[in-house]
N, C-alpha and C positions, 0 to 999 in steps of 0.2 A: 503494500500500500503506499502511496505517495504521501510525503510529509510536506506541508506547506510551511517554510520558516516563517512566514509572517504570523501564524496561528499556533506555532508549537509551543510558546511560553505560556505557562500557566498564570491565569491572574491570581494576585495575592489576595483577592476578596473571597475566594471560595473558602467554604467550610462554615462552621457555626461560630456565630458572634452574639452573645447574649440570648442564647436559645433561638436564634433565627439564621436563616439564610441570608445571603447578600441581597441588597434591593436590586431591582432591574433598573438598568440604564434608562435614560429618556428615550432612546432609539426603540424602533419597533421590531427588536430581534431577540426578544426574551419573554418568558412567563415565568410566574412564580404564585404559589398558593398562598404565600403571605404579604403579596403585593396589596398596596391600597388604592390602586386605580383599575378600573375596568379594562383598560386596553393590555395590561400585563397579568391580571389576575386569571388564575386558573384553579379549579377546585382541588382540595388535597385528596390524597387516596385514604378511602374509608374501609379498614379490614373487615366491616360487618362483624360477625361473632368470631373471626379468627383473631390470633394473638398477633404481638408485634414481631415476635420471632418467626411466626410463619409467613407474615407479609414481607419481612425484610430477606427470608431465603427466596420467597418467590420471584421477589424483584432481582436478587443475583441470579436466579436461574433465567429468568427472561432476559437479562442483559448478556449473559453468557451465550445465549442463542443468537443474539444479534451481531451480523457480521461487521457492522460499522461501530460497535461499542465495545469499550475497553473498560473494566472496572479498575480504577487506580487506588481507591481507598474503600474499605468496607468495615464496619463495625457493627454491634448490635443495634445502634441508633442512628447510623449516618452512612450512605454510599455516595461516592463521587465516581461518575463515569465520563470517559471522553468518547464522543461520537464523531467519527471523521467521515467526510463526504468522499466517497471514493474516486471522484474524478479529479478533484483539485486539492484534496488534503485538508479543506477547512475543518476547524474543530469547534464543537459546541459542548458545553460543560453541562451535564446532567447530574443534579444532586437530590438527595431524598433524605429527609430529617424525620424522625419518629418523634411526636409530641406526646408524652404520657399525660399531659394535663388534657389535651383535646381528644385522646386517643384516635389521631389520624396521622397519616405520614404526609409531612409538607414535601413539596416538589418544586425545583427550580430548573429550567433548562434555558441555557443562555449561549448565544453566539458570541465568540471572541472577536470577530471583525464585522464590520459592515453596519449599516443603519437599518436594514431590513432582512428578514429571513424567509419572506413570503409565505408565512405561516407554518414552517418547518417544525420550530420548538414546540408550538401548540400540538401540532399533529402527533409528534413524537410521544408527548404524554398521553394524548388521547388514545394512541395506538396501544400503549402500555396498560391504560385503564381498561381497554376492551379485553386484552389479553388476560389481565386478573379477573376481570368479571367472568369470563370463560372457565377460570378455575375457582370459581365461588367466591373471589373477593370483591370489594368495591360495590357491595349491594345495597 
């Protein structure tokens, strides 16, 4: 797979800060379930009657099956994956954060470069949600 040198450096804003994922930039190339505005907001993943452990394991299984995704970090409460476009090697960061207080998994998907993603990040999250629904999650 080709790597684009413009997008290979990981942003230092990734990860958990004060129990939250990073805010979305003002550009139209990211979504986050913790966003305060409609343009960037996407619903968190709700495990239904399943446990955090089950949901996070299923997310890792789903990501392992995606040719364009590579898990960078995985713990019991947090997952970070890099998703590369096969043609140009552009990288999007996909993060999941379990919130014990809310009993949901927050999600953030953001392009590292550009001002628009033509809906790619939102579509990626919704595709994962559909897959999880097929496994009995996100009901």
